N, C-alpha and C positions, 0 to 999 in steps of 0.2 A: 341283182342283189338276192333275188329270190332263191336262185340256185344254192345259195349256201346258207340260207336260213335255217333249213331242217339239221342239217350236221352241225350247225354253231349252236342251236338250242340244245340238241341231244348232248353235244359236249359240256355245254354250261350245266346241265342236270347232273350229269354223270360226275363232273368235278365236284359239285356241291353236294351230291351224295355221299362221295368218297370221303371227303372233308368232314362231313357230319358224321359219319360212321366212325372213323378214326377217332374224332373228338368225342363221341358219346360211349365209344366202346370200353371205355373206363381206363384212363392213366394209371389207376391202380392195379389195373389187372397185369400180369406178365405178359408182355406183348412180344410176339416172335420177331425176329431181326427183319424179316419181310412180310409185313401184313398182307395175307393174300387178297381180300377183298377189296381195300383201298388200292392195291398196285392194280389188280385185274381191271376195276372200274377206272382208274387212271389211264391204265394203257388204252382202253377203248376209247376213252374220251381224247386222248391223244391223237388216235387216228383219225377221229372225226376234226378235231382242232387242227391237224395239218392238212386235211380237205379244205377246210375254210380258209387258212392261211394262203394255201396255194392258189385259191380263187381269187381272193383279194389281192395278191401280190403280183402274180403272172397273169397274163393276157395276150390275146392274139394281137393287140396293139402295143406290147412294150412291158415294162415292169413298173408297177406302181410301188414308188418309195415314198408315199405319204404318211402321214402320222399314224392313222388306225391300222392301216395294213402291215407296216413295219413292226408297229406294237405286238400286233397279233402274231407275228413271226417270231420275234424275241420272245415272246412267252412260251411259244411252241418249242424253242430249242431250249430253253431253261428247263421246261418240264421233261423233255426227252435226256438231256444230261443228267438231271436229276434222278429220274427213274431208272436210267441205264447204270448210274453209279450206284444206286442204292441195292442193286444186286450183289455187290461186294462190299460195299461201305454202308455204315448206319447213318444214311440221310435221310431216311423216310420221314424223319420229324420235320423237315422242310417242307413237306406237302401240306401240311395243316395250314400254312399261310400262301404257297404257290397256288394249289388249287383253287382256293376262294379268290384270290388275285387275278387268275387266268379267267376265271368264268366272269369277273367284273370287265376286264379287259375285251372278252368276245362279246358280252352285252353292248358295251360302248362303241365297239367297232359296228355291229349290227345296226346300231341306232343312229350313229353320227357319220359314218364313213360315207363321203359324198358319192351320187350317182355316178357321175363320170370322173374316173380316176386320172390323175396326172401321169399319164405314162411316158416313159421314156426308154430307148434302146441303150443297153451298155456295153461298152467295150470289155474285152477279156480282162484289161487293167483294172478298169473301175469295177468290174464285178467281184475280182479278187478282194480290192479295197473293201467293198460293202461286206462280202462273206466275212473278212477278219473283223469288221466292225460289230456286226452281229455276234459273233461268237465270243469276242471280247466283252461286250455288253452284257450277253446272256451270262456269262462265268462271274462276272463282277456282281451283276445282280444277285446270283446264287451266294456271292460271298456276302453282300449285305444282308440278305436274310439269315444266314449263317451266324453273322454277329449279332443280329436281334436276337435270336435264340440263346446265344451265347451270354449276351447281356441279361435276359431273363434268367438263365441258370444262376449266373452270379448273383442277382438280386436276392434270387428266392434262398441261396445258400446262405448268403449274408444275414437274412432274417431268420434263418433256422426253419426253412419251410422245404424239406429235402423231398417231400412225397408229391403225391398227384402228378402233373404232367412230366414231371422231370423223370419219373421211372420209367418212361419210355423213351428217354434220350440217353446217347453216350456220356461217359465221363467228361469232365471239363477240358482234361489234357487231350483226350481224342478229338473232342470238338475243334481246340484249336489248332490241332495238327491239320485236321481236315480244312479248316479255314485257309490257312497259308498254304496249304497245297492249290486251292482253288485260286487263291489270290495271285500265286506264282504263274500259274498258267493263264490267267486272265491278263495279268499285266504283261506277258512275253506277246499274248495277241495284240493288246492294245498298242503296243510299241510298234508292232509290225503294220497295224492299221494305220497309226499316225505316218510312219516312213512311206507307205504306199501312197498314202493321202498327198503327202507334200510331193510325191515323185510324179503321179498321174494326174492329179486335179489341177486344172488351169482355171486363173481369173477367180479365184475363191472368193473375192471382195463383190464380184458381181453375181455369183450364184448363192449371196447371203449365207455363207459360210464362215465369216469372220468369227462370229459369236460361238459357232458349234467349235472352231480350232481351237478358240481362247480356252473354253471352259474344259475342252479334252485335254489340252496341255496342264492346265490346273490339277485335273484328275490323275494325270499322268505323275506329275510330280508328287502329291499326295501319296499316292500308292509306292513311288519309289523310295520316299522317305521312310514309309512305314515299314517296306521290306527291308531297307538299312537299319531302321531301329531294332527289327527282330533279329537280325544277324549280329548287329554289333553291339547293342544293348539289351537284348533279351525282350523287348517289349511284349507283353502279353495283357490278358484281361481289359481293363476298362480302356487302357491306352489304344491297343490295337483296335478295339471295337470303335473308338471314336474316329481314329483314321480311316478306319475301312468305310465307315458310314460318311464321313467327309468326301472320300475320293469317289465314293457311290455317287453323292448329291450333285458334285461337280459334273459327273458323265451324264447324269439325269438331266441336268440344266442345258449340257450340250447338245442333247438330242430331243428329248422330249420338250424341255423350255423352249428352245429355238424353233421346234417345228410348230409347238403350240400358237406362239407369237405369230410367225410368218403367215401359217395356213387358217388359224382360228380367228385371231384378233385382226391380221392386215389383210387376209384373204389372198396372199400371193402363192 
């Protein structure tokens, strides 16, 4: 654990400084499409975050897929995707939520991660399933954060408060287009994750995967209905936000909920 303490603490400090700088910078100021200081600090934090995630998840004894290591890895993938995408698309407003959340996740992993990891060796097939799952969770986490910001925009505009933080955000229509681009990609990866899970995982009852599978399927159905509603009925605004958050909540229960119960409450 000591080998990752320094990079983890440095990543936490950089994430918090980048978020604080962006928040205090003044939403009323005309912000560039790519705010340089938060992006640079976030990129450096991401490198350190990656080092910490790699040390937690991968070891000579195998792969640690317990709660805190994988959570740290998912936050790393989320930030990597958002930082890379924000070079071309106006996504940097998401970092005001993701950076503090990542700092919190790293801090919890540093405090609560068990000394002896639950290590295992993965076959190629299971490795593909795990990778698809992490990418799907990461993208749909981004979609959930995007929907929260979209809800904030709707609320502020409805109550005639167009200034402040809104000035640094893209228009509503752009935000909705970005949201559904992320959801479509995340949904496709979630579908592949479920298919590979059913094909390659054996005895999922014995592996305590029943609850995870159930809530993952519920999340898949919710996102499928949302995408159908968007295509067939033109769903947008509050309806899209509620279905997005509902689907994400189900996926959160599938992974973090089941892991918390099994590892923290039951000690399995």
